C-alpha positions in Angstrom: -0.2 0.1 -0.3 3.3 2.4 1.0 4.4 2.0 -2.6 1.0 2.3 -4.4 0.5 5.4 -2.4 3.4 6.8 -3.3 2.9 6.2 -6.8 -0.5 8.0 -6.9 1.1 11.1 -4.9 4.2 11.4 -7.5 1.6 11.0 -10.4 -1.2 13.4 -9.6 -3.9 10.6 -8.6 -6.4 11.5 -5.6 -7.2 8.4 -4.1 -11.0 7.6 -2.6 -11.5 4.8 0.0 -15.0 4.3 -0.4 -17.7 4.8 -2.9 -18.9 7.4 -0.6 -15.5 9.5 -0.8 -15.4 8.9 -4.5 -18.5 10.7 -5.3 -17.4 13.7 -3.2 -14.3 13.9 -5.1 -16.5 14.1 -8.2 -18.9 16.9 -7.0 -15.6 19.0 -5.6 -13.9 18.3 -8.9 -17.2 19.1 -10.7 -16.7 23.1 -10.3 -12.8 23.1 -10.9 -12.5 24.6 -7.2 -9.2 24.9 -6.0 -9.3 25.8 -2.5 -6.3 27.0 0.2 -5.4 24.2 2.9 -8.0 24.4 5.7 -10.1 26.7 4.0 -11.9 29.4 5.5 -15.8 29.0 5.4 -18.4 31.8 5.8 -21.9 30.4 6.9 -25.2 32.1 6.0 -28.4 30.6 7.9 -32.0 31.1 8.7 -31.4 29.6 11.9 -28.9 29.9 14.4 -29.1 26.1 15.6 -28.9 24.8 11.9 -25.9 27.5 11.7 -23.8 25.9 14.5 -24.7 22.2 13.4 -23.3 23.3 10.0 -20.1 25.2 11.4 -19.3 21.9 13.6 -19.5 19.5 10.3 -17.4 21.8 8.4 -14.8 22.1 10.8 -14.7 18.3 11.4 -14.1 18.1 7.4 -11.0 20.0 8.0 -12.6 23.8 7.0 -12.2 26.1 9.8 -15.1 29.1 10.4 -13.5 32.0 11.7 -14.6 35.2 13.1 -15.3 37.5 10.3 -13.3 41.0 10.7 -14.8 44.1 11.8 -15.2 46.0 8.2 -17.1 43.0 6.8 -19.1 42.6 9.9 -19.6 46.7 9.5 -20.9 46.2 5.7 -23.3 43.4 6.8 -24.7 45.7 9.2 -24.9 48.5 6.9 -26.8 46.6 4.6 -29.8 46.9 6.9 -30.9 43.5 6.1 -34.7 43.1 7.7 -34.8 40.6 10.7 -31.0 39.9 11.0 -30.3 38.1 13.8 -26.5 38.1 14.0 -23.9 39.1 11.9 -20.9 36.8 13.2 -20.0 33.8 11.5 -22.4 31.8 11.0 -24.4 34.8 9.9 -28.2 34.6 11.2 -30.6 36.2 8.6 -33.7 35.2 10.7 -36.8 36.6 8.9 -34.3 38.1 6.1 -34.2 34.4 4.4 -37.6 35.3 3.5 -37.0 38.1 1.7 -35.7 38.8 -2.1 -32.8 37.4 -3.4 -31.4 40.9 -4.3 -30.6 41.7 -0.7 -29.3 38.0 -0.4 -26.8 38.9 -3.2 -25.6 41.9 -1.6 -24.7 40.0 1.4 -23.0 37.4 -0.6 -21.2 40.0 -2.5 -19.8 41.2 0.8 -18.8 37.8 1.9 -17.2 37.1 -1.3 -15.2 40.3 -1.3 -13.5 39.5 2.5 -10.2 38.5 2.1 -10.7 36.1 5.3 -12.8 33.8 3.5 -12.4 31.0 1.0 -15.8 29.5 0.6 -19.3 30.3 1.6 -22.3 27.9 2.4 -25.7 28.6 3.1 -28.4 26.8 4.9 -32.1 27.0 4.4 -35.0 24.9 5.4 -38.5 24.0 4.1 -39.6 27.1 1.9 -42.7 25.3 0.3 -44.5 28.6 0.3 -41.7 30.6 -1.1 -39.9 28.2 -3.4 -39.3 30.8 -6.1 -37.3 33.0 -3.6 -35.1 29.7 -2.4 -34.6 28.9 -6.0 -33.3 32.4 -6.7 -30.7 32.1 -3.4 -29.4 28.9 -4.8 -28.7 30.7 -8.2 -27.1 33.6 -6.4 -24.7 31.1 -4.7 -24.1 29.2 -8.2 -23.0 32.9 -9.4 -20.9 33.9 -6.5 -17.1 35.2 -6.9 -15.8 32.3 -4.6 -17.1 28.7 -4.5 -20.5 28.4 -3.0 -23.0 25.8 -1.8 -26.3 25.5 -0.7 -28.2 23.2 1.6 -31.7 23.2 1.5 -33.5 20.9 4.1 -36.8 19.8 2.9 -36.3 21.1 -1.0 -39.3 20.0 -2.9 -38.3 16.8 -4.9 -40.7 18.1 -8.0 -39.0 21.9 -8.3 -37.1 22.3 -11.6 -34.4 24.6 -12.8 -31.8 24.2 -9.8 -28.2 24.9 -10.5 -26.2 21.2 -10.7 -23.6 20.3 -7.8 -24.8 23.9 -5.9 -27.5 22.6 -3.6 -28.2 19.6 -1.2 -30.6 18.4 0.8 -28.8 17.9 3.8 -26.0 19.4 6.2 -24.0 15.9 6.0 -24.6 15.7 2.2 -22.4 19.1 2.0 -20.1 18.3 4.7 -19.2 15.5 2.7 -18.6 17.7 -0.2 -16.3 19.8 2.1 -14.4 16.7 2.9 -13.6 16.1 -0.6 -13.0 20.2 -1.1 -10.5 19.8 1.4 -8.8 16.5 0.3 -8.4 17.8 -3.1 -7.2 21.2 -1.9 -4.5 19.8 0.4 -3.1 17.1 -2.3 0.2 18.2 -3.5 2.1 15.7 -5.7 5.7 15.0 -5.0 8.1 16.2 -6.8 9.5 13.8 -10.0 12.2 11.1 -8.7 15.6 12.2 -9.8 16.9 10.0 -12.8 18.7 6.9 -11.6 22.3 6.8 -12.3 24.3 3.6 -13.2 27.0 2.5 -10.8 30.5 3.3 -11.8 32.2 1.3 -14.4 28.3 -0.4 -15.3 28.0 -0.3 -19.1 24.6 0.1 -21.1 23.6 -3.4 -21.0 24.5 -3.6 -17.3 28.3 -5.0 -17.9 31.3 -3.6 -17.1 32.8 -1.0 -19.0 36.0 -1.2 -20.9 
């Protein structure tokens, strides 16, 4: 196994140890995302409890959920989002999650402009009465200037037109993708092995030179 591991790393091959991890890597590679080692995630949620759970899952996946810098927090306050319950990280939108995607898009832009954020994750639940708003949120995240994904818990199964590879039904699903992202981002092929030298006095065919 060690020899095979070395061969894969030297030749730029990322290994998967299960069917699930293989699928996670495919989703991570699907959007051609490259993140730094231990990526920093910003979380946007409609519920403080769900945000805490998502933060724990992302941290267990190898990401960090840092405190947002003061200038970014001030920019969020300046947006004057209706119903905003918290502007830390996670960001608790409260009632704002049911508002228009125009204001949600401004928030995503602020997070994408932050140098301390490498990726954005959002959590929404239900939304049966406002599917078009949550659908718009998904497209806002899919078009963000930084990698972004959305958990839509209780997502209607018959809703067409969601951006592929950007929306998931559970926190665990998006956490698995985060693990795939971390695996890909921390993978660095080793340098090529130097050419082997022939022992002194050995000819081309393994015979002593004359």
